[in-house]
C-alpha angles and dihedrals in degrees: 000000000000124000091254092050090050091050090049091050092049090050092052092048090048090052090056091046096049092046088061104033136053110262094207094052097043121101124206088244090059093043095050090048092051091045091050095236138103123260086244090061090053093047089050090066104022136037090232145295095321095055091044091052092047092050091050095050092044089053090054094045092048091050094047092047092053093049093049091049091051091060089067097050092081127100090212120129116281097253092052091051093048093049091050092050091057096055108108091186089060091050091050091049091050092053090048093049094049100040106019087234116132105175107052097090096029090103112032092192090060090046091050091047090052091053096045091048090050094047092054093054100032114039090189089069090058089054091049093050090046090054091052091053092046091050091047092053090045091053092050091047090051091047090052091049090052089050089055090052090049091051094245097121135026122282092232094057111133095228095186093052093047091047090054091046091052093047091051090048094050093048091043093058089054093048091051088060090052089052090053095252104138113214128177096234092181089062101031101047096059089048093052092046090050089051092052092045091052088062097048106026118113107250129199088254091055090050092050091050090052 
């Protein structure tokens, strides 16, 4: 295994570790033991715990960003794209396929805690997460604009407002889970998307008026 492959493997193992353990309270001794390597092996590739943590979170953010982008590469109808975006099981499967890691998104509250802890200590992570949200909203806005051009939704649709509404809804369903409010996302998300689409979809009446 090359040095780069070893570093990648350590980063993946660290991501699993930090998604399950408190970053602040973890020592490098504990981390190296859990990762099954010596501290020397970690220091060979990273300056210490901080750099290892940053590498792990950046790997996750890069993976999530790529998966979210891929949802908008389809030519499927708008409602099908929006329903796919909201599927947490699909997001988890994407992370597993790309990294081989199955447990990182298993508990969203632990995942969220990992990110908030990281953002407090490393401001650059907050900027990275902000860019992902901005890109996500931009992608939804673009998808809505394409739907207008295809005649799927009304010309007067406020695409920026709807994009913000959808983003808040997607994040809200995840935060409900953190709060212990169990929601059947597989059943609720399609209903909410259908409700939003009913407000903006081009109807036969709209077409006759035009």
